[in-house]
C-alpha positions as CSV (number, residue, x, y, z in Angstrom):
1,M,11.6,-66.4,71.4
2,K,8.5,-67.9,72.4
3,H,7.4,-66.5,75.8
4,V,8.3,-62.8,76.9
5,A,7.8,-61.0,80.2
6,I,6.7,-57.3,79.6
7,Y,7.9,-55.3,82.4
8,L,6.4,-51.7,82.9
9,R,7.6,-49.4,85.7
10,R,6.9,-45.5,86.2
11,S,7.9,-43.5,89.3
12,R,6.8,-40.0,88.4
13,D,4.7,-38.3,85.9
14,E,7.5,-36.3,84.0
15,E,5.5,-35.6,80.9
16,G,2.4,-34.4,82.7
17,K,0.2,-37.0,81.1
18,G,-0.8,-39.0,84.2
19,I,1.2,-42.1,85.2
20,E,-1.6,-44.7,84.2
21,K,-1.8,-43.3,80.7
22,L,1.8,-43.3,80.1
23,L,2.0,-46.9,81.3
24,E,-0.9,-47.8,79.0
25,G,1.1,-46.4,76.0
26,H,4.2,-48.2,77.0
27,E,2.2,-51.5,77.3
28,K,0.7,-51.1,73.9
29,A,4.1,-50.4,72.3
30,L,5.7,-53.5,74.0
31,K,2.7,-55.7,73.2
32,D,3.1,-54.7,69.5
33,L,6.8,-55.5,69.8
34,C,5.9,-59.0,71.0
35,K,3.3,-59.5,68.2
36,Q,6.1,-58.7,65.6
37,Y,8.1,-61.6,67.1
38,N,5.1,-63.9,67.2
39,C,5.7,-64.2,71.0
40,S,3.2,-65.0,73.8
41,Y,3.7,-62.5,76.8
42,E,2.8,-61.9,80.4
43,V,2.6,-58.3,81.7
44,F,4.3,-57.1,85.1
45,K,3.3,-53.7,85.8
46,E,4.0,-51.3,88.8
47,I,4.3,-47.8,89.9
48,A,7.2,-47.6,92.1
49,S,10.8,-45.9,92.5
50,S,13.8,-47.6,90.9
51,S,15.7,-47.4,94.4
52,T,15.8,-50.9,95.5
53,I,14.4,-54.2,94.3
54,E,12.8,-54.9,97.7
55,N,10.5,-52.1,97.2
56,R,9.2,-53.5,93.8
57,P,7.0,-56.4,94.2
58,Q,6.4,-57.0,90.6
59,M,10.2,-57.1,90.0
60,V,10.6,-59.5,92.7
61,K,7.9,-61.7,91.3
62,L,9.4,-61.3,87.8
63,L,12.8,-62.3,88.7
64,D,11.6,-65.5,90.6
65,R,9.9,-66.6,87.4
66,I,12.9,-65.9,85.4
67,K,15.0,-68.1,87.8
68,Q,12.6,-70.9,87.0
69,Y,13.3,-70.5,83.4
70,H,9.6,-69.2,82.5
71,F,10.7,-66.6,79.9
72,D,13.1,-66.3,77.0
73,A,13.2,-62.6,77.1
74,V,12.4,-59.5,79.1
75,A,10.6,-56.6,77.2
76,V,11.1,-53.0,78.5
77,M,10.9,-49.7,77.0
78,D,14.5,-48.9,78.2
79,I,17.5,-50.5,80.1
80,D,16.8,-48.2,83.0
81,R,13.2,-49.5,83.5
82,L,14.8,-52.6,84.9
83,S,16.8,-50.5,87.6
84,R,18.7,-47.3,88.0
85,N,20.4,-48.6,91.1
86,E,24.0,-49.8,90.3
87,Y,24.0,-52.7,92.8
88,D,20.6,-54.0,91.7
89,S,21.5,-53.7,88.2
90,N,24.2,-56.0,88.4
91,D,22.1,-58.5,90.2
92,I,19.4,-58.4,87.5
93,K,22.1,-58.5,84.8
94,R,23.6,-61.7,86.5
95,I,20.2,-63.5,86.7
96,L,19.4,-62.7,83.2
97,Y,22.8,-64.0,82.2
98,E,22.6,-67.3,84.0
99,T,19.2,-68.1,82.6
100,E,20.1,-66.9,79.1
101,T,17.2,-64.4,79.1
102,L,17.3,-61.6,76.5
103,I,16.5,-58.1,77.0
104,L,14.0,-56.7,74.3
105,T,13.6,-53.1,73.8
106,P,11.8,-51.1,70.9
107,T,15.3,-50.2,69.5
108,R,17.3,-53.3,70.1
109,T,17.6,-56.7,71.5
110,Y,20.3,-57.4,74.0
111,D,22.0,-60.8,74.5
112,L,24.3,-60.8,77.6
113,H,26.5,-63.6,76.3
114,S,27.3,-61.1,73.5
115,D,30.5,-59.2,74.8
116,D,29.2,-56.0,72.9
117,D,25.7,-56.2,74.2
118,S,26.9,-56.9,77.6
119,L,29.2,-53.9,77.5
120,L,26.3,-51.9,76.2
121,V,23.9,-52.9,79.0
122,G,26.5,-52.2,81.6
123,V,27.3,-48.8,80.3
124,S,23.6,-47.9,80.0
125,S,23.2,-49.1,83.5
126,L,26.0,-46.9,85.0
127,I,24.6,-43.8,83.1
128,A,21.2,-44.6,84.4
129,A,22.4,-44.8,87.9
130,Q,24.3,-41.6,87.6
131,E,21.3,-40.0,86.3
132,Y,19.1,-41.2,89.1
133,K,21.4,-39.8,91.6
134,M,21.5,-36.4,90.0
135,I,17.6,-36.6,89.9
136,H,17.5,-37.4,93.6
137,R,20.0,-34.6,94.5
138,R,17.8,-32.0,92.6
139,M,14.7,-33.3,94.2
140,R,16.2,-33.2,97.7
141,R,17.4,-29.6,97.1
142,G,13.9,-28.6,95.8
143,K,12.3,-30.3,98.8
144,R,14.6,-28.3,101.1
145,H,13.8,-25.1,99.4
146,L,10.1,-25.6,99.7
147,Q,10.4,-26.6,103.3
148,M,12.3,-23.5,104.2
149,Q,9.4,-21.7,102.8
150,G,7.1,-23.5,105.2
151,V,5.5,-25.8,102.6
152,W,4.4,-29.2,103.7
153,T,6.3,-31.9,102.0
154,D,5.8,-34.8,104.3
155,G,3.1,-36.7,102.8
156,A,-0.4,-36.9,104.4
157,P,-1.1,-34.0,107.0
158,P,-1.7,-34.8,110.6
159,L,-5.1,-34.8,112.1
160,G,-6.5,-31.6,112.2
161,Y,-5.0,-30.1,109.1
162,S,-5.6,-30.2,105.3
163,K,-3.1,-29.2,102.7
164,D,-3.9,-25.9,100.6
165,N,-3.9,-26.7,97.2
166,I,-2.8,-23.4,96.2
167,T,0.0,-22.4,98.9
168,K,0.8,-26.1,99.5
169,K,0.9,-25.0,103.4
170,L,-1.0,-26.6,106.0
171,K,-4.7,-25.2,106.8
172,T,-6.7,-26.3,109.9
173,N,-9.9,-28.3,109.2
174,E,-13.0,-29.7,111.0
175,H,-10.9,-32.0,113.3
176,A,-9.0,-29.1,114.8
177,N,-11.2,-29.0,117.7
178,T,-10.3,-32.8,118.5
179,I,-6.7,-31.6,118.7
180,K,-7.7,-28.7,121.0
181,Y,-9.6,-31.0,123.1
182,I,-6.8,-33.4,123.6
183,F,-4.4,-30.7,124.6
184,E,-6.7,-28.9,126.9
185,S,-7.6,-32.0,128.6
186,I,-4.0,-32.9,129.5
187,V,-3.3,-29.3,130.7
188,N,-6.5,-29.6,132.9
189,G,-5.3,-32.9,134.6
190,K,-6.7,-35.6,132.5
191,T,-5.1,-38.9,131.8
192,I,-4.5,-40.3,128.2
193,P,-6.6,-43.2,129.0
194,Q,-9.5,-41.0,129.9
195,I,-8.9,-39.0,126.7
196,V,-8.8,-42.2,124.8
197,S,-12.0,-43.5,126.2
198,K,-13.8,-40.2,125.6
199,L,-12.7,-39.9,122.0
200,N,-13.6,-43.5,121.2
201,E,-17.1,-43.1,122.9
202,K,-17.8,-40.1,120.7
203,A,-16.7,-42.5,117.6
204,I,-13.9,-39.8,116.7
205,R,-11.2,-41.6,114.6
206,T,-7.6,-40.9,113.8
207,R,-6.3,-39.8,110.6
208,G,-6.2,-43.2,109.3
209,G,-9.8,-44.0,110.4
210,F,-8.8,-46.1,113.3
211,S,-10.1,-46.0,117.0
212,F,-7.8,-43.9,119.3
213,R,-5.2,-45.6,121.5
214,Y,-2.6,-44.4,123.9
215,N,0.2,-44.0,121.6
216,S,-1.9,-42.2,118.9
217,V,-2.9,-39.5,121.5
218,L,0.9,-39.4,122.8
219,R,2.1,-38.7,119.3
220,I,-0.4,-35.9,118.7
221,I,0.7,-34.3,122.0
222,K,4.4,-34.4,120.9
223,N,3.8,-33.4,117.4
224,D,5.4,-29.8,117.0
225,C,3.1,-29.3,114.0
226,Y,0.3,-28.2,116.2
227,K,1.8,-25.2,117.5
228,G,2.6,-24.1,113.9
229,T,6.0,-25.4,113.6
230,N,7.4,-27.5,110.7
231,I,10.4,-29.8,111.3
232,S,12.0,-31.6,108.5
233,N,15.3,-33.0,107.5
234,K,15.3,-34.7,110.8
235,L,15.8,-38.5,109.8
236,I,18.6,-40.4,108.6
237,G,16.7,-42.7,106.3
238,K,13.7,-44.3,107.5
239,H,15.1,-46.5,110.2
240,N,18.4,-45.0,111.2
241,G,17.4,-42.6,114.1
242,N,17.7,-38.8,113.9
243,K,20.2,-36.4,112.6
244,P,21.8,-33.8,115.1
245,M,19.5,-31.2,115.8
246,S,21.8,-28.5,114.2
247,E,20.9,-30.2,110.9
248,W,17.2,-30.0,111.3
249,I,15.1,-27.5,109.3
250,I,12.9,-25.8,111.9
251,I,10.5,-23.3,110.6
252,D,8.3,-21.5,113.3
253,N,4.9,-19.9,112.4
254,A,5.0,-22.1,109.1
255,H,1.1,-22.5,109.3
256,T,-1.8,-21.6,111.6
257,A,-1.2,-23.2,114.8
258,I,-4.2,-25.2,116.5
259,V,-2.9,-24.8,120.0
260,S,-0.5,-22.0,121.6
261,E,3.1,-22.6,122.2
262,E,2.2,-22.2,126.0
263,I,-0.3,-24.8,125.9
264,W,1.7,-27.1,123.8
265,N,4.8,-26.7,126.2
266,K,2.5,-27.3,129.3
267,A,1.0,-30.3,127.8
268,N,4.4,-31.8,126.8
269,K,5.9,-31.1,130.4
270,I,3.1,-33.1,131.9
271,V,3.4,-36.3,129.6
272,N,7.1,-36.2,130.1
273,K,7.0,-36.3,133.8
274,P,8.1,-39.7,135.5
275,F,4.3,-40.4,136.8
276,F,2.9,-40.4,133.6
277,K,2.5,-44.1,132.8
278,S,3.1,-45.5,129.4
279,P,0.6,-48.2,128.1
280,R,3.3,-50.9,128.7
281,A,3.5,-50.2,132.4
282,K,-0.1,-51.2,132.0
283,N,-1.5,-52.3,135.4
284,K,-1.7,-50.9,138.7
285,I,-0.2,-47.6,139.9
286,Y,1.1,-47.7,143.5
287,P,1.6,-44.8,145.6
288,T,5.4,-45.1,145.1
289,S,5.4,-46.2,141.4
290,N,8.6,-45.2,139.7
291,L,10.1,-43.9,143.1
292,I,11.7,-46.9,144.7
293,Y,15.2,-47.6,143.7
294,C,17.5,-50.3,145.0
295,A,20.2,-48.9,147.5
296,N,22.9,-51.3,146.2
297,C,22.7,-51.0,142.5
298,G,20.4,-48.0,141.6
299,K,17.9,-50.4,139.7
300,L,14.2,-49.0,139.7
301,Q,12.2,-51.3,142.0
302,G,8.6,-52.4,141.0
303,C,6.0,-54.4,142.8
304,N,4.6,-58.0,142.2
305,T,1.2,-59.3,143.1
306,R,1.4,-62.8,144.4
307,P,-1.6,-65.4,144.0
308,D,-2.7,-64.9,147.4
309,G,-3.3,-61.2,146.8
310,R,-0.3,-59.9,148.9
311,I,2.0,-57.3,147.1
312,Y,5.6,-57.5,147.5
313,I,8.6,-55.1,146.2
314,K,10.4,-57.2,143.6
315,H,13.4,-59.0,144.4
316,C,16.5,-57.1,142.8
317,P,18.9,-59.1,140.3
318,C,21.9,-57.7,142.7
319,G,20.5,-59.8,145.7
320,N,18.5,-57.0,147.4
321,R,15.8,-58.9,149.0
322,S,11.9,-58.7,148.6
323,A,9.5,-57.4,151.2
324,R,5.8,-56.9,151.9
325,Y,4.8,-53.5,150.1
326,E,2.3,-52.7,152.8
327,K,4.9,-52.6,155.4
328,V,7.4,-50.7,153.4
329,L,4.7,-48.2,152.3
330,K,3.7,-47.6,156.0
331,T,7.4,-46.9,157.0
332,I,7.8,-44.5,153.9
333,K,4.5,-42.8,154.7
334,N,5.5,-42.2,158.4
335,D,8.9,-41.0,157.4
336,I,7.4,-38.4,154.9
337,L,5.0,-37.1,157.3
338,E,7.8,-36.4,159.7
339,T,10.5,-35.2,157.7
340,C,8.9,-33.5,154.6
341,R,7.7,-30.2,156.3
342,E,11.3,-29.8,157.9
343,H,12.9,-30.2,154.6
344,L,10.8,-27.7,152.8
345,H,11.0,-25.3,155.5
346,T,14.8,-25.4,155.5
347,L,14.8,-25.0,151.8
348,L,12.5,-21.7,152.1
349,A,14.7,-20.3,154.8
350,S,17.8,-20.7,152.8
351,Q,16.2,-18.5,150.1
352,I,14.8,-16.0,152.4
353,D,18.2,-15.8,154.3
354,F,19.8,-14.5,151.2
355,G,17.1,-11.7,151.0
356,L,15.4,-13.1,147.9
357,E,11.8,-13.2,149.0
358,N,11.0,-9.5,149.1
359,N,12.8,-8.2,146.1
360,N,10.1,-6.4,144.4
361,D,11.9,-3.1,144.8
362,E,15.0,-4.4,143.2
363,K,13.0,-5.8,140.3
364,E,11.3,-2.4,139.7
365,Q,14.9,-0.8,139.9
366,L,16.3,-3.1,137.3
367,S,13.2,-2.8,134.9
368,K,13.7,1.1,135.0
369,A,17.5,0.8,134.3
370,I,16.9,-1.8,131.5
371,Q,14.2,0.9,129.9
372,R,16.8,3.7,130.4
373,I,19.6,1.8,128.4
374,E,17.1,0.6,125.7
375,K,16.2,4.2,125.2
376,A,19.7,5.4,125.3
377,L,20.5,2.7,122.6
378,A,17.7,4.2,120.3
379,N,19.2,7.7,120.9
380,I,22.6,6.5,119.9
381,D,21.1,5.1,116.6
382,I,19.5,8.4,116.0
383,L,22.6,10.4,116.5
384,F,24.5,8.2,114.1
385,E,21.8,8.5,111.4
386,E,21.7,12.2,111.6
387,G,25.7,12.5,111.5
388,E,26.0,13.9,115.0
389,I,28.7,11.2,115.7
390,D,31.0,9.3,113.7
391,L,31.4,5.4,113.1
392,P,34.0,4.7,115.9
393,T,32.2,6.7,118.4
394,Y,29.0,5.2,117.4
395,R,30.4,1.5,117.8
396,Q,32.2,2.5,121.0
397,R,29.0,3.9,122.6
398,K,26.6,1.1,121.5
399,T,29.0,-1.7,122.5
400,G,29.2,-0.2,126.0
401,R,25.4,0.2,126.4
402,Q,24.6,-3.3,125.1
403,N,27.1,-4.8,127.8
404,E,25.4,-2.9,130.4
405,L,22.0,-4.1,129.0
406,L,23.1,-7.7,128.9
407,E,24.3,-7.5,132.6
408,L,21.0,-6.0,133.8
409,K,19.1,-8.6,132.2
410,K,21.3,-11.4,133.8
411,Q,20.6,-9.8,137.1
412,S,16.7,-9.6,136.3
413,A,16.4,-13.3,135.2
414,L,18.3,-14.4,138.5
415,L,15.7,-12.4,140.5
416,V,12.9,-14.0,138.5
417,S,14.5,-17.4,139.0
418,N,14.9,-17.0,142.7
419,T,11.3,-15.8,143.0
420,E,10.0,-18.9,141.2
421,K,12.1,-21.1,143.5
422,I,10.3,-19.6,146.7
423,N,7.0,-19.9,144.9
424,S,7.7,-23.4,144.1
425,I,8.6,-24.2,147.6
426,K,5.4,-22.7,149.0
427,L,3.4,-24.7,146.5
428,R,5.0,-27.8,147.8
429,L,4.4,-26.9,151.3
430,K,0.8,-26.3,150.6
431,L,0.5,-29.7,148.9
432,F,2.3,-31.5,151.7
433,E,-0.2,-30.0,154.4
434,I,-3.2,-31.3,152.2
435,L,-1.6,-34.8,151.6
436,K,-0.7,-35.1,155.1
437,D,-4.6,-34.5,156.1
438,E,-6.0,-36.3,153.2
439,W,-3.5,-39.4,152.6
440,D,-6.2,-41.8,153.4
441,L,-8.8,-40.4,151.3
442,W,-6.9,-40.0,148.1
443,S,-6.5,-42.6,145.4
444,E,-3.2,-44.3,145.0
445,E,-2.5,-42.7,141.5
446,R,-3.2,-39.3,143.2
447,I,-0.9,-40.0,146.0
448,N,1.6,-41.2,143.5
449,K,1.4,-37.6,141.5
450,A,2.0,-35.8,144.8
451,L,4.9,-37.9,146.0
452,H,6.7,-37.3,142.6
453,T,6.2,-33.6,143.2
454,L,7.7,-33.7,146.6
455,I,10.4,-36.7,146.3
456,L,13.2,-37.3,143.7
457,A,13.8,-41.0,144.9
458,I,13.3,-43.6,147.8
459,L,16.4,-45.8,148.3
460,W,15.4,-49.1,149.4
461,K,17.4,-52.2,151.0
462,R,16.7,-55.1,153.0
463,D,19.7,-57.1,154.6
464,N,19.9,-60.9,155.1
465,Q,18.5,-60.4,158.7
466,G,15.3,-58.9,157.2
467,K,16.0,-55.5,158.4
468,C,14.8,-52.6,156.1
469,F,16.6,-49.4,155.3
470,I,14.9,-46.6,153.6
471,N,16.3,-43.3,152.6
472,I,14.1,-40.5,151.1
473,I,15.6,-38.1,148.9
474,Y,13.5,-34.9,148.5
475,R,13.6,-32.5,145.5
476,S,15.3,-29.4,145.9
477,F,14.4,-27.1,142.9
478,D,12.7,-27.9,139.8
């Protein structure tokens, strides 16, 4: 042996001495070993898991050099330092065999051209692979146990939180006000571009120290962590999508919430609405953006601005022809102003005809009945605890009362739902009256938001003779 590669790898500090200190000790031992054989050496050192070669840049570099016959041997503290992955172990073993490279350890030198040494290396690799799997399973179990207790186990905490060194749970920090500002701004009607502009204007940075962008704000809004909920065991690996929701570990009130669940839900409902534009839909918002669909194939129809400044509805791949957007919008506007009020009044009348508008008395009676049954259930428990009734009687009475309570709560929920429907229709009527009077004064984006509240879709078609057909489908109930 003339020239040796010393390979040092550590993934965990199992002995509590510090990874760097452990590697220094290993490096000294292997350098002394090379000196015993009077060999020159090069050191390849990394802190990495043994899961795959691709995640170990120094190992990749070492194998490339070995393939070019740069080394006579590879010095490691133990065989499993090369790899604990059974598939990668075979690849490494093959490369060392083909290049006639020895494996040098403090206890033994292995020559893969020797049947005995080859068998020993193979068995050692299999044992190391099995040990790695067992360690990995234990770590997963331990991590899941910590997650069930609300401990943060997912790396760096999100913006607005720090990890408590004692409880290992999340605690709010000085950036929590930035998170509150983002959520409150969305709920109060601001757009994400407006929020991004304000944050960057104040030189506020993301967790990574970068300027805010559309997606960084959107990720914050959709992060359950900010309402005090930890969700883990969600992903299948890193790039294979999500597991079924039934397998997720969801811990509510795991840490201090920065925003209330009500605010979180409101903000997420807003950003998930169709009119809320993504950054890739990056240009102009028209009054009918995300509303016009091809009447032939159902494809969403966008707009194109031509070099002369004229705007046209896009030609549909199915053959539905293009048309000047200005003329189509005028037709749509007139149709809405003529038919929307009638549609909403018809919806409102349908609910009032069922006697659902003035149901306060019925709601009050149901509320009193629910209170009576809940009191009766409490009394049944007391009677059983004091020995006044036996177990069969207790079960019979309790089941009967619980069934009554469930039925009353269903009736109450139905009344609340119908009341909400009527209130929703009245709000849309009010919005329509304002839109009718102020259409020409509103921005195109504001008109688009209003139309999304009133309209589900606009079906559009233009035949070969140039005649346009428009069918407006109004919303019924949210």
